[in-house]
TORRO-523486 format. One record per residue (C-alpha): chain; residue in three letters; residue number from 1; x, y, z. Coordinates in Angstrom, 3 decimals, padded with zeros to 6 digits. Layout:
N
+-------+------+-------+----------+----------+----------+
: lolum : roke : kekol :        u :        v :        w :
+-------+------+-------+----------+----------+----------+
:     A :  ALA :   NUM :        X :        Y :        Z :
...
+-------+------+-------+----------+----------+----------+
//
This chain:
295
+-------+------+-------+----------+----------+----------+
: lolum : roke : kekol :        u :        v :        w :
+-------+------+-------+----------+----------+----------+
:     A :  MET :     1 :  049.732 : -033.311 :  038.872 :
:     A :  GLU :     2 :  048.863 : -029.989 :  040.422 :
:     A :  ASP :     3 :  046.120 : -029.458 :  037.802 :
:     A :  VAL :     4 :  044.617 : -032.861 :  038.617 :
:     A :  ALA :     5 :  044.683 : -032.100 :  042.354 :
:     A :  SER :     6 :  043.049 : -028.723 :  041.850 :
:     A :  GLN :     7 :  040.316 : -030.297 :  039.717 :
:     A :  ARG :     8 :  039.591 : -032.860 :  042.479 :
:     A :  ASP :     9 :  039.411 : -030.089 :  045.070 :
:     A :  ALA :    10 :  036.921 : -028.203 :  042.932 :
:     A :  GLN :    11 :  034.802 : -031.339 :  042.517 :
:     A :  ASP :    12 :  034.880 : -031.998 :  046.255 :
:     A :  ARG :    13 :  033.754 : -028.438 :  047.004 :
:     A :  ALA :    14 :  030.926 : -028.714 :  044.501 :
:     A :  THR :    15 :  029.822 : -032.085 :  045.887 :
:     A :  ALA :    16 :  029.858 : -030.761 :  049.462 :
:     A :  HIS :    17 :  027.168 : -028.215 :  048.612 :
:     A :  ALA :    18 :  025.109 : -030.532 :  046.380 :
:     A :  PRO :    19 :  022.140 : -032.460 :  047.826 :
:     A :  PRO :    20 :  022.509 : -036.231 :  048.134 :
:     A :  PRO :    21 :  020.857 : -038.429 :  045.510 :
:     A :  PRO :    22 :  017.294 : -039.553 :  046.179 :
:     A :  PRO :    23 :  017.001 : -042.822 :  048.118 :
:     A :  GLU :    24 :  016.294 : -046.031 :  046.257 :
:     A :  PRO :    25 :  014.844 : -048.493 :  048.786 :
:     A :  ARG :    26 :  014.753 : -051.389 :  046.341 :
:     A :  ALA :    27 :  018.247 : -050.911 :  045.017 :
:     A :  ASN :    28 :  020.235 : -052.581 :  047.771 :
:     A :  ASP :    29 :  017.641 : -054.128 :  050.052 :
:     A :  THR :    30 :  019.598 : -056.232 :  052.536 :
:     A :  THR :    31 :  016.894 : -056.417 :  055.204 :
:     A :  GLN :    32 :  015.778 : -059.843 :  056.321 :
:     A :  PRO :    33 :  012.136 : -060.858 :  055.996 :
:     A :  ILE :    34 :  010.063 : -061.154 :  059.150 :
:     A :  ASP :    35 :  010.268 : -064.615 :  060.644 :
:     A :  SER :    36 :  007.191 : -066.414 :  059.378 :
:     A :  ALA :    37 :  007.100 : -068.497 :  062.557 :
:     A :  PHE :    38 :  006.603 : -065.333 :  064.598 :
:     A :  CYS :    39 :  003.625 : -064.368 :  062.450 :
:     A :  GLN :    40 :  002.094 : -067.823 :  062.889 :
:     A :  LEU :    41 :  001.928 : -067.906 :  066.694 :
:     A :  SER :    42 : -001.216 : -069.689 :  067.767 :
:     A :  ASP :    43 : -004.015 : -067.833 :  069.556 :
:     A :  THR :    44 : -005.407 : -071.138 :  070.796 :
:     A :  ALA :    45 : -004.930 : -071.795 :  074.507 :
:     A :  LEU :    46 : -003.226 : -075.113 :  075.157 :
:     A :  GLN :    47 : -004.383 : -077.805 :  077.540 :
:     A :  LEU :    48 : -001.034 : -079.165 :  078.639 :
:     A :  ASP :    49 : -000.409 : -082.831 :  079.334 :
:     A :  GLY :    50 :  003.100 : -082.420 :  080.690 :
:     A :  PRO :    51 :  005.630 : -079.860 :  082.000 :
:     A :  GLN :    52 :  007.709 : -079.930 :  078.814 :
:     A :  TRP :    53 :  006.209 : -077.989 :  075.926 :
:     A :  ASP :    54 :  007.297 : -075.301 :  073.478 :
:     A :  ILE :    55 :  006.421 : -071.906 :  074.932 :
:     A :  THR :    56 :  007.471 : -070.170 :  071.695 :
:     A :  THR :    57 :  004.466 : -071.469 :  069.751 :
:     A :  ILE :    58 :  001.734 : -069.433 :  071.473 :
:     A :  SER :    59 :  000.752 : -065.795 :  071.173 :
:     A :  GLY :    60 :  000.236 : -063.366 :  074.003 :
:     A :  PHE :    61 : -003.526 : -063.843 :  073.767 :
:     A :  ALA :    62 : -003.194 : -067.622 :  074.045 :
:     A :  ALA :    63 : -000.915 : -067.312 :  077.078 :
:     A :  LEU :    64 : -003.401 : -064.918 :  078.663 :
:     A :  GLN :    65 : -006.253 : -067.371 :  078.090 :
:     A :  MET :    66 : -004.240 : -070.146 :  079.724 :
:     A :  LEU :    67 : -003.603 : -067.943 :  082.751 :
:     A :  VAL :    68 : -007.272 : -066.938 :  082.972 :
:     A :  THR :    69 : -008.609 : -070.484 :  082.725 :
:     A :  ALA :    70 : -006.175 : -071.909 :  085.269 :
:     A :  MET :    71 : -006.800 : -069.139 :  087.810 :
:     A :  GLN :    72 : -010.578 : -069.282 :  087.379 :
:     A :  ASP :    73 : -010.540 : -073.066 :  087.793 :
:     A :  LEU :    74 : -008.455 : -072.625 :  090.937 :
:     A :  ALA :    75 : -010.879 : -070.012 :  092.275 :
:     A :  ASP :    76 : -013.830 : -072.319 :  091.604 :
:     A :  THR :    77 : -012.033 : -075.071 :  093.510 :
:     A :  MET :    78 : -011.214 : -072.824 :  096.448 :
:     A :  GLY :    79 : -014.623 : -071.253 :  096.916 :
:     A :  ASP :    80 : -014.655 : -068.228 :  099.194 :
:     A :  VAL :    81 : -011.948 : -067.844 :  101.843 :
:     A :  PRO :    82 : -012.257 : -064.989 :  104.336 :
:     A :  PRO :    83 : -009.246 : -062.705 :  104.644 :
:     A :  THR :    84 : -007.026 : -062.825 :  107.681 :
:     A :  PRO :    85 : -007.707 : -059.963 :  110.102 :
:     A :  PRO :    86 : -004.938 : -057.377 :  110.075 :
:     A :  VAL :    87 : -002.274 : -057.486 :  112.758 :
:     A :  SER :    88 : -003.290 : -053.927 :  113.644 :
:     A :  ARG :    89 : -006.502 : -052.135 :  112.668 :
:     A :  PRO :    90 : -006.078 : -048.436 :  111.849 :
:     A :  THR :    91 : -009.146 : -046.263 :  111.547 :
:     A :  THR :    92 : -010.893 : -046.379 :  108.208 :
:     A :  PRO :    93 : -010.492 : -043.116 :  106.248 :
:     A :  LYS :    94 : -013.687 : -041.284 :  105.349 :
:     A :  ASN :    95 : -012.965 : -041.114 :  101.632 :
:     A :  ASP :    96 : -011.689 : -044.175 :  099.803 :
:     A :  SER :    97 : -009.454 : -043.306 :  096.860 :
:     A :  MET :    98 : -011.418 : -044.493 :  093.853 :
:     A :  LEU :    99 : -010.747 : -044.265 :  090.160 :
:     A :  ARG :   100 : -011.954 : -041.067 :  088.451 :
:     A :  ARG :   101 : -013.554 : -041.214 :  085.052 :
:     A :  THR :   102 : -011.676 : -039.598 :  082.184 :
:     A :  SER :   103 : -012.269 : -039.349 :  078.475 :
:     A :  SER :   104 : -009.341 : -041.571 :  077.519 :
:     A :  PRO :   105 : -010.284 : -044.651 :  075.462 :
:     A :  GLU :   106 : -008.903 : -047.128 :  077.986 :
:     A :  ASP :   107 : -011.128 : -045.643 :  080.702 :
:     A :  THR :   108 : -014.371 : -046.048 :  078.747 :
:     A :  CYS :   109 : -016.664 : -048.354 :  080.728 :
:     A :  ALA :   110 : -013.815 : -048.914 :  083.165 :
:     A :  MET :   111 : -013.948 : -052.144 :  085.156 :
:     A :  VAL :   112 : -013.417 : -050.788 :  088.656 :
:     A :  ILE :   113 : -012.724 : -053.796 :  090.867 :
:     A :  GLY :   114 : -014.196 : -052.240 :  093.988 :
:     A :  SER :   115 : -012.819 : -051.311 :  097.361 :
:     A :  PRO :   116 : -009.973 : -053.340 :  098.837 :
:     A :  GLU :   117 : -010.462 : -055.289 :  102.045 :
:     A :  ALA :   118 : -007.244 : -053.890 :  103.506 :
:     A :  HIS :   119 : -007.233 : -050.379 :  104.900 :
:     A :  PRO :   120 : -004.885 : -047.926 :  103.149 :
:     A :  HIS :   121 : -002.518 : -047.784 :  106.124 :
:     A :  GLU :   122 : -002.148 : -051.507 :  106.679 :
:     A :  PRO :   123 :  001.444 : -052.703 :  106.143 :
:     A :  ILE :   124 :  002.685 : -053.877 :  102.758 :
:     A :  THR :   125 :  006.183 : -054.854 :  103.907 :
:     A :  VAL :   126 :  007.598 : -057.287 :  106.442 :
:     A :  ASP :   127 :  009.155 : -055.929 :  109.644 :
:     A :  ILE :   128 :  012.355 : -057.544 :  110.873 :
:     A :  GLY :   129 :  013.553 : -057.255 :  114.460 :
:     A :  ALA :   130 :  013.320 : -058.593 :  117.975 :
:     A :  ASP :   131 :  009.864 : -057.109 :  118.540 :
:     A :  ALA :   132 :  008.468 : -057.989 :  115.110 :
:     A :  GLU :   133 :  005.710 : -060.552 :  114.721 :
:     A :  ALA :   134 :  006.446 : -063.900 :  113.090 :
:     A :  THR :   135 :  007.279 : -063.403 :  109.405 :
:     A :  THR :   136 :  004.674 : -065.925 :  108.275 :
:     A :  LEU :   137 :  001.910 : -064.138 :  110.173 :
:     A :  GLN :   138 :  002.988 : -060.812 :  108.707 :
:     A :  ARG :   139 :  002.963 : -062.221 :  105.195 :
:     A :  ILE :   140 : -000.512 : -063.665 :  105.631 :
:     A :  ALA :   141 : -001.772 : -060.318 :  106.923 :
:     A :  ILE :   142 : -000.081 : -058.484 :  104.047 :
:     A :  ALA :   143 : -001.900 : -060.787 :  101.597 :
:     A :  ARG :   144 : -005.125 : -058.971 :  102.555 :
:     A :  ARG :   145 : -004.132 : -056.419 :  099.918 :
:     A :  PHE :   146 : -005.345 : -058.799 :  097.225 :
:     A :  PHE :   147 : -008.840 : -059.136 :  098.698 :
:     A :  SER :   148 : -011.748 : -057.070 :  097.432 :
:     A :  LYS :   149 : -014.606 : -056.452 :  099.867 :
:     A :  THR :   150 : -016.946 : -058.075 :  097.371 :
:     A :  ALA :   151 : -016.292 : -060.034 :  094.200 :
:     A :  PRO :   152 : -016.333 : -057.814 :  091.079 :
:     A :  ALA :   153 : -019.424 : -057.997 :  088.901 :
:     A :  PHE :   154 : -017.420 : -059.207 :  085.894 :
:     A :  THR :   155 : -015.422 : -062.362 :  085.292 :
:     A :  LEU :   156 : -011.667 : -062.680 :  085.359 :
:     A :  ALA :   157 : -011.742 : -063.409 :  081.624 :
:     A :  GLN :   158 : -013.595 : -060.167 :  080.869 :
:     A :  TYR :   159 : -011.240 : -058.242 :  083.121 :
:     A :  LEU :   160 : -007.939 : -059.536 :  081.711 :
:     A :  GLN :   161 : -009.126 : -059.527 :  078.096 :
:     A :  ARG :   162 : -009.880 : -055.836 :  078.461 :
:     A :  LEU :   163 : -006.437 : -055.316 :  080.008 :
:     A :  HIS :   164 : -004.875 : -057.133 :  077.046 :
:     A :  HIS :   165 : -006.916 : -055.051 :  074.596 :
:     A :  PHE :   166 : -005.630 : -051.710 :  075.898 :
:     A :  CYS :   167 : -002.284 : -052.864 :  077.340 :
:     A :  PRO :   168 : -001.173 : -055.995 :  075.459 :
:     A :  HIS :   169 :  001.828 : -057.916 :  076.748 :
:     A :  SER :   170 :  004.058 : -060.628 :  075.357 :
:     A :  PRO :   171 :  003.489 : -064.330 :  076.034 :
:     A :  GLY :   172 :  006.453 : -064.306 :  078.409 :
:     A :  VAL :   173 :  004.753 : -061.763 :  080.665 :
:     A :  TYR :   174 :  001.601 : -063.848 :  081.087 :
:     A :  LEU :   175 :  003.593 : -067.047 :  081.608 :
:     A :  THR :   176 :  005.739 : -065.286 :  084.218 :
:     A :  ALA :   177 :  002.600 : -064.033 :  085.940 :
:     A :  ALA :   178 :  001.426 : -067.658 :  086.050 :
:     A :  VAL :   179 :  004.681 : -068.593 :  087.803 :
:     A :  TYR :   180 :  004.068 : -065.943 :  090.473 :
:     A :  CYS :   181 :  000.435 : -066.953 :  090.958 :
:     A :  HIS :   182 :  001.317 : -070.641 :  091.235 :
:     A :  ARG :   183 :  003.883 : -069.952 :  093.908 :
:     A :  LEU :   184 :  001.624 : -067.722 :  096.016 :
:     A :  CYS :   185 : -001.613 : -069.684 :  095.590 :
:     A :  VAL :   186 : -000.424 : -073.291 :  095.376 :
:     A :  THR :   187 :  003.153 : -073.783 :  096.525 :
:     A :  ASP :   188 :  003.419 : -071.328 :  099.437 :
:     A :  LEU :   189 : -000.334 : -071.019 :  100.167 :
:     A :  MET :   190 :  000.076 : -067.327 :  100.935 :
:     A :  VAL :   191 : -002.844 : -066.008 :  098.869 :
:     A :  PRO :   192 : -006.064 : -067.948 :  098.269 :
:     A :  ALA :   193 : -007.300 : -067.871 :  094.681 :
:     A :  THR :   194 : -010.925 : -066.807 :  095.057 :
:     A :  ASN :   195 : -013.289 : -064.576 :  093.114 :
:     A :  ARG :   196 : -012.402 : -061.812 :  095.577 :
:     A :  THR :   197 : -008.631 : -062.065 :  095.019 :
:     A :  VAL :   198 : -007.887 : -063.218 :  091.471 :
:     A :  HIS :   199 : -008.489 : -059.834 :  089.831 :
:     A :  ARG :   200 : -006.064 : -057.914 :  092.037 :
:     A :  LEU :   201 : -003.583 : -060.787 :  092.171 :
:     A :  THR :   202 : -003.330 : -061.295 :  088.410 :
:     A :  LEU :   203 : -003.158 : -057.545 :  087.805 :
:     A :  ALA :   204 : -000.195 : -057.261 :  090.191 :
:     A :  ALA :   205 :  001.437 : -060.400 :  088.789 :
:     A :  ILE :   206 :  001.198 : -059.151 :  085.203 :
:     A :  ARG :   207 :  002.488 : -055.722 :  086.152 :
:     A :  VAL :   208 :  005.490 : -057.067 :  088.089 :
:     A :  ALA :   209 :  006.167 : -059.659 :  085.383 :
:     A :  SER :   210 :  006.257 : -056.960 :  082.707 :
:     A :  LYS :   211 :  008.871 : -055.071 :  084.704 :
:     A :  ALA :   212 :  010.888 : -058.238 :  085.280 :
:     A :  VAL :   213 :  011.063 : -059.577 :  081.724 :
:     A :  GLU :   214 :  010.445 : -056.646 :  079.338 :
:     A :  ASP :   215 :  012.244 : -053.410 :  078.566 :
:     A :  ASN :   216 :  009.241 : -051.458 :  077.290 :
:     A :  LYS :   217 :  006.408 : -051.088 :  079.793 :
:     A :  TRP :   218 :  003.045 : -049.376 :  079.876 :
:     A :  THR :   219 :  002.839 : -046.360 :  082.156 :
:     A :  GLN :   220 :  001.644 : -046.769 :  085.717 :
:     A :  GLU :   221 : -001.275 : -044.417 :  085.096 :
:     A :  ARG :   222 : -002.513 : -046.369 :  082.072 :
:     A :  ILE :   223 : -002.307 : -049.758 :  083.801 :
:     A :  ALA :   224 : -004.117 : -048.356 :  086.847 :
:     A :  LYS :   225 : -006.920 : -046.887 :  084.712 :
:     A :  VAL :   226 : -007.444 : -050.048 :  082.728 :
:     A :  GLY :   227 : -007.119 : -052.196 :  085.853 :
:     A :  GLY :   228 : -009.751 : -050.205 :  087.735 :
:     A :  VAL :   229 : -007.545 : -049.220 :  090.675 :
:     A :  SER :   230 : -005.818 : -046.057 :  091.788 :
:     A :  ARG :   231 : -002.115 : -045.587 :  091.136 :
:     A :  THR :   232 : -001.432 : -045.909 :  094.851 :
:     A :  GLN :   233 : -003.367 : -049.160 :  095.068 :
:     A :  LEU :   234 : -001.471 : -050.547 :  092.077 :
:     A :  MET :   235 :  001.850 : -049.607 :  093.662 :
:     A :  ASN :   236 :  000.819 : -051.269 :  096.934 :
:     A :  LEU :   237 : -000.175 : -054.427 :  095.076 :
:     A :  GLU :   238 :  003.180 : -054.543 :  093.311 :
:     A :  VAL :   239 :  005.154 : -054.067 :  096.525 :
:     A :  THR :   240 :  003.029 : -056.667 :  098.293 :
:     A :  LEU :   241 :  003.603 : -059.204 :  095.535 :
:     A :  CYS :   242 :  007.352 : -058.621 :  095.543 :
:     A :  PHE :   243 :  007.620 : -059.040 :  099.318 :
:     A :  LEU :   244 :  005.545 : -062.219 :  099.319 :
:     A :  LEU :   245 :  007.810 : -063.606 :  096.592 :
:     A :  ASP :   246 :  010.937 : -062.553 :  098.521 :
:     A :  PHE :   247 :  011.819 : -060.535 :  095.393 :
:     A :  GLU :   248 :  012.673 : -063.790 :  093.600 :
:     A :  LEU :   249 :  011.304 : -062.678 :  090.253 :
:     A :  GLY :   250 :  013.684 : -064.371 :  087.811 :
:     A :  VAL :   251 :  012.398 : -067.141 :  085.540 :
:     A :  THR :   252 :  013.706 : -069.484 :  082.856 :
:     A :  ASP :   253 :  012.035 : -071.111 :  079.859 :
:     A :  THR :   254 :  011.898 : -074.408 :  081.733 :
:     A :  VAL :   255 :  010.245 : -072.793 :  084.750 :
:     A :  LEU :   256 :  007.691 : -070.977 :  082.566 :
:     A :  ALA :   257 :  006.635 : -074.218 :  080.883 :
:     A :  GLU :   258 :  006.570 : -076.258 :  084.088 :
:     A :  ARG :   259 :  004.666 : -073.801 :  086.273 :
:     A :  MET :   260 :  001.952 : -073.164 :  083.709 :
:     A :  PHE :   261 :  001.382 : -076.915 :  083.534 :
:     A :  LEU :   262 :  001.296 : -077.174 :  087.335 :
:     A :  LEU :   263 : -001.083 : -074.221 :  087.598 :
:     A :  GLN :   264 : -003.447 : -075.892 :  085.139 :
:     A :  GLN :   265 : -003.232 : -079.121 :  087.119 :
:     A :  ALA :   266 : -003.968 : -077.319 :  090.387 :
:     A :  GLY :   267 : -007.011 : -075.696 :  088.810 :
:     A :  LYS :   268 : -008.311 : -078.988 :  087.436 :
:     A :  GLN :   269 : -007.581 : -081.216 :  090.422 :
:     A :  GLY :   270 : -007.499 : -078.768 :  093.342 :
:     A :  LEU :   271 : -004.153 : -080.152 :  094.442 :
:     A :  SER :   272 : -001.139 : -078.483 :  096.013 :
:     A :  THR :   273 :  001.970 : -079.572 :  097.809 :
:     A :  ARG :   274 : -000.128 : -079.857 :  100.969 :
:     A :  GLY :   275 : -003.151 : -081.689 :  099.578 :
:     A :  LYS :   276 : -006.610 : -080.353 :  098.827 :
:     A :  LEU :   277 : -006.615 : -076.577 :  098.685 :
:     A :  ASN :   278 : -010.049 : -076.197 :  100.225 :
:     A :  ASN :   279 : -008.980 : -078.273 :  103.247 :
:     A :  GLY :   280 : -005.382 : -077.172 :  103.666 :
:     A :  PHE :   281 : -005.843 : -073.449 :  103.257 :
:     A :  ASN :   282 : -006.108 : -071.878 :  106.716 :
:     A :  LEU :   283 : -005.666 : -068.124 :  106.836 :
:     A :  SER :   284 : -006.988 : -067.618 :  110.360 :
:     A :  LEU :   285 : -004.517 : -066.167 :  112.798 :
:     A :  PRO :   286 : -003.770 : -068.121 :  116.001 :
:     A :  SER :   287 : -005.875 : -067.186 :  119.027 :
:     A :  ARG :   288 : -002.962 : -065.265 :  120.524 :
:     A :  MET :   289 : -002.767 : -063.080 :  117.427 :
:     A :  ARG :   290 : -006.547 : -062.584 :  117.292 :
:     A :  ARG :   291 : -006.524 : -061.183 :  120.816 :
:     A :  MET :   292 : -003.830 : -058.708 :  119.749 :
:     A :  THR :   293 : -005.957 : -057.409 :  116.873 :
:     A :  VAL :   294 : -008.953 : -056.446 :  119.006 :
:     A :  VAL :   295 : -009.433 : -052.684 :  118.926 :
+-------+------+-------+----------+----------+----------+
//
């Protein structure tokens, strides 16, 4: 017995110093094949005829196209809406922080979306207190962050397709962004969807949606470069969006399907919970507030 034990010890010592056998990937392959349904997601944007549809059948590109078409249709319905004057007007800084050109691929021919209407020091949060202005008025003034001084020279489709090319997202991100845009532009009437707002609004919605529903996210610097804004401007847009949504960022599959349908309907028909968007959208401050904003 002792001889057998000593032989086993010798074998164990020899095996401990010996290299392991070469791998044989095909020997015991227990991995599961990739789901063929995932590989067959459709890139075709859907024209929905009801709030109940299968959101798992479309690709990220298809979801993006649905968001683009609905928001552009809504902007065409709205026309141009002037931004609300700020509650307070700080002095305009001499140098506006603009995007600097770099040699990175995503910055080649960057689509800079121009200067924002809001001054850098205008508020992006809501003040609460006895001396604070009405919350609704503050929110409307904060929405100025989404306005560009002039409409960008490129379409929303060109802008978001480039964003998807360099920073692709999942279908859930684009559908969640549609939920946010529907609430702000149609349900709550906080932000008008116009050619001066849709670029900044969708950029912020996609960025916040990616943080809300995904674990892996593109860096802030990369998104800002591709989006044609500074990192500070992107941060301000995100904070503004979150405050206007009351930080209610959670979604469900049912909500994603329903709100995309409703956003498409609003773009096609120009309808909201308050009637025609072009007639019901009034961003002008009351006369009392206008007198307070005079420098």
